[in-house]
C-alpha positions in Angstrom: -25.8 0.4 -3.9 -25.0 4.0 -4.4 -22.8 6.4 -2.4 -25.5 9.0 -1.7 -26.3 7.5 1.7 -22.7 7.1 2.7 -21.5 9.2 5.7 -17.8 9.6 6.5 -16.7 10.2 10.1 -13.7 9.7 12.4 -12.9 6.4 14.1 -14.3 5.6 17.5 -13.3 2.7 19.7 -16.7 1.1 19.1 -15.8 0.7 15.4 -13.0 -1.8 16.1 -15.0 -5.0 16.0 -16.7 -4.1 12.7 -13.3 -3.1 11.2 -11.8 -6.4 12.2 -14.8 -8.3 10.7 -14.7 -6.2 7.5 -10.9 -6.8 7.2 -11.5 -10.5 7.5 -14.2 -10.3 4.8 -11.9 -8.3 2.4 -8.6 -10.2 2.8 -7.5 -13.7 3.2 -5.3 -14.8 6.1 -1.9 -13.6 5.1 -3.2 -10.1 4.3 -5.6 -9.4 7.2 -4.9 -7.9 10.6 -5.5 -9.5 13.9 -7.8 -7.7 16.4 -4.7 -6.6 18.4 -2.9 -5.3 15.3 -6.0 -3.5 14.0 -6.4 -1.7 17.4 -2.7 -0.8 17.5 -2.8 0.7 14.0 -6.2 2.5 14.5 -5.4 3.9 17.9 -1.7 4.9 17.3 -0.8 8.4 18.1 0.2 9.0 14.5 -3.0 7.6 13.1 -5.8 9.1 11.0 -8.8 6.8 10.6 -11.9 7.4 8.6 -15.0 5.2 8.6 -17.6 5.1 5.8 -21.1 3.9 6.8 -24.6 3.8 5.6 -26.9 4.1 8.7 -25.2 1.6 11.0 -23.6 -0.6 8.2 -19.8 -0.3 7.9 -19.1 0.2 4.2 -15.4 0.8 4.6 -12.5 2.4 6.5 -9.0 3.7 5.9 -6.0 4.0 8.2 -3.2 6.4 7.4 -0.1 7.0 9.6 2.2 10.0 9.8 5.7 8.7 9.3 8.9 10.6 9.8 11.6 10.1 7.2 14.9 11.7 6.4 13.1 13.8 3.7 10.3 15.0 6.0 7.0 13.6 7.1 4.9 11.4 4.8 1.6 9.6 5.0 1.6 5.8 5.0 -1.6 4.0 4.0 -1.8 1.1 6.5 -5.0 -0.3 5.0 -8.0 0.7 3.1 -11.0 -1.7 3.2 -14.3 -1.4 1.3 -17.1 -4.0 1.7 -17.6 -6.0 -1.5 -21.2 -4.7 -2.0 -20.0 -1.1 -1.9 -17.0 -1.4 -4.2 -17.1 0.6 -7.4 -18.9 3.5 -5.8 -16.0 5.8 -5.2 -15.8 5.1 -1.4 -12.1 4.0 -1.5 -11.2 7.0 -3.6 -13.0 9.4 -1.3 -11.4 8.0 1.9 -7.9 8.0 0.3 -8.5 11.6 -0.9 -9.4 12.6 2.6 -6.3 10.9 3.9 -4.2 12.8 1.5 -5.8 16.0 2.7 -4.9 15.1 6.2 -1.3 14.6 5.2 -1.3 17.9 3.4 -2.7 19.6 6.5 0.5 19.0 8.4 2.7 19.7 5.3 3.4 16.0 4.6 5.4 15.6 1.4 3.8 12.5 0.0 1.9 9.2 0.5 3.5 5.7 0.5 1.8 2.3 0.5 2.3 -1.3 -0.1 -0.2 -3.5 -2.0 -0.3 -7.2 -2.9 0.9 -7.4 -6.5 -2.2 -9.4 -7.5 -4.8 -7.1 -5.8 -5.9 -5.8 -9.2 -8.7 -3.6 -7.9 -6.5 -1.8 -5.4 -3.7 -1.3 -8.0 -6.2 0.2 -10.4 -7.4 2.6 -7.6 -3.9 3.8 -6.7 -2.8 4.3 -10.3 -6.1 6.2 -11.2 -5.3 8.5 -8.2 -1.8 9.2 -9.6 0.3 6.9 -7.4 3.5 5.8 -9.0 4.9 2.3 -8.7 8.3 2.7 -7.1 9.4 -0.8 -6.3 8.7 -4.4 -5.2 9.2 -5.8 -1.8 9.7 -9.6 -2.1 7.8 -11.8 0.3 6.4 -8.7 2.2 3.3 -10.7 3.0 5.0 -14.0 3.4 6.9 -16.5 1.3 6.3 -15.7 -2.4 3.7 -13.0 -1.6 5.2 -9.8 -3.0 4.1 -6.2 -2.3 4.3 -3.4 -4.9 5.3 -0.1 -3.3 3.5 3.1 -4.5 4.3 6.7 -3.9 2.4 9.9 -4.5 4.0 13.4 -4.2 1.8 15.8 -2.3 3.8 19.0 -2.5 2.3 22.3 -3.4 0.6 22.3 -6.9 0.6 18.6 -7.1 -2.6 16.9 -8.4 -5.2 16.1 -5.8 
């Protein structure tokens, strides 16, 4: 598969079922969202959601939330899912870059995310995109399932 036929668009409520199914295909039980949680995250007031598709096939999606912190507003990557057959084609990178652009558009200062420490593909993506490892949250996903926290500064003049 190549990315030439991939189209990126905003989320619509009809995308929910496909997103839940893709999330279940991408992640095992402790890491996936229920239908109710996915809807809550995708349809939150502070959410930005992008869908990647080829014709009617869902290739991936990304959910980013605007979060208020003491230091200002930041983007928080809730999830980024890419169907297995589409991995390695830059889809995750493109969606995350667009999420960063959304955060910059309202003067957000950075991006934060958590990732399962053993999700090697995701860790590679974040580090390639200049995210810095800033900590570990023990048992974030359940007993013994640690999350690595990543941060990327998005201020003026920072790498895109």
